[in-house]
N, C-alpha and C positions, 0 to 999 in steps of 0.2 A: 505495499499499500504507497503510497507516495503521499505527504504531507505537506500543506504549507506551514507549519507549525510542530514544536518537540514536545513531548513529554520533560515533566520535572518531579521526581520525587512521585511519582503514580499518583497526584492529583491537581498535574497544574499543566497547562500551556504557555510553552512560549514562545512569541514568535514577535523576533528581531527585540528589543528591546524591552517588549510587551511582555508581563508575566499575569499572568489570571488563573487563582489559587479556583480551582472549582471545588474542593469540597468544604472550602472556610466562608467564600464571598458567591457565590451562585449556587440558585436549585434549578433542576432540570423541572420544566412546565410540559415542556411538548414532544413527542416523538409524532414524528410523521414520515410514515414513506410511501412515494408516489412512484409505480416502473422502477426503474433503474438510477434512482436519488433514495438518499434518506435526509432527512432534517432535525439535530435536538436543538433544540429552543433553552437556555439559560438566561432568568432573571437576574440582579443582583438583589442580593438582599439588604436589608434594613441598616444592617445589626452596626455598634461600633465601631470597631474596627474595618471597616469595609471602605476604603480608599475612595476618597467621594468623584475624582475626576476617568474611575474606572467606568469601562461602556457600562450602560445599563443591564444591554440585552449581550449576549450570543449567540452567533449562531455557528455550532457542525457541519457541515455539509459532507456527505458520502454520495460520489460519483462512481456510477455501473456497479452498484452493489450485485453482490452474486448471493449473498447468504446476508440475513437478518433473523434474528431472534430476540425474544423478548420473555421477563419471565410474567409468567401467566396472570392475569387480572396487576397488572402495575397500575403500583398507582401515584396518580401526579399531584402536584409536586412532589420531587422529593430530590436527597441529596448525593451525590459521588461520594462514597466511599475512594474508592481505587479506580483507577484507569491503567490500562495497561496490555499486550498485545500476547494472541495465544493459536499455535500452529493451529493448520484449520482441523486436526484429528484428536486433540489437546484437550479433553472434555475437564478437567480437574482447573476449577476455581479456585484453588487456595496459595496460585502464584501467578507470578506474571513474568512477564519479557519487559523490558524499556522501551526497548527498541523492536520492532520485526525485525527477523530473523530472514526471511522472503517476503517474493510481492503477493503471495495471496495469505501470508495469516494476516487474525483477523484482529479485530479493536474491539475490549472488553470493558463496560460501563461496570463496577461494583457497584449499587445501588446501597440504599437503608433497608435492613430488613431481608438482607437474603436474595434483591433482588435485581435484578441485569438485566444490559442490551449490549448483545454481542452481533458484530458486523462485520462483512468483509467485502470490500471495495477498493478497487481499484487506486482511487486518489481519493482526498479529504484536503477540505480547506476550513479556514475561520472568517466569519463574519461579524463584524462591531455594531456599535452602536456610540452614537454619541451619548452623554447621559440629560442633555436636552430635550432628546426623542423617547 
């Protein structure tokens, strides 16, 4: 999977000098899959520790999705506990890779209450909004 961002400490996304802590600063509020694309929408929390200049919304877009799985009865909004990569045939969710080893590896978002989203796609990119939108 080609990424326009990097994972950091299994909880955050880094793109250039910008750092987005999905575990502490954002909540996953929606998941949408349409044909070959998938979208994960995150909204900034209102807690005191969240930096005001951070974008109010983030969207992770996945292109040419070959695999999509989410927990049965996925409840949203939800908090990201960990983000990592898994080999296609690896179903053990107790460990992750920080970087994909092959283009076919899946990205896995472990959420609260053992819920998850697993995506296999060719590429992923991050969209952000300003704090005024």
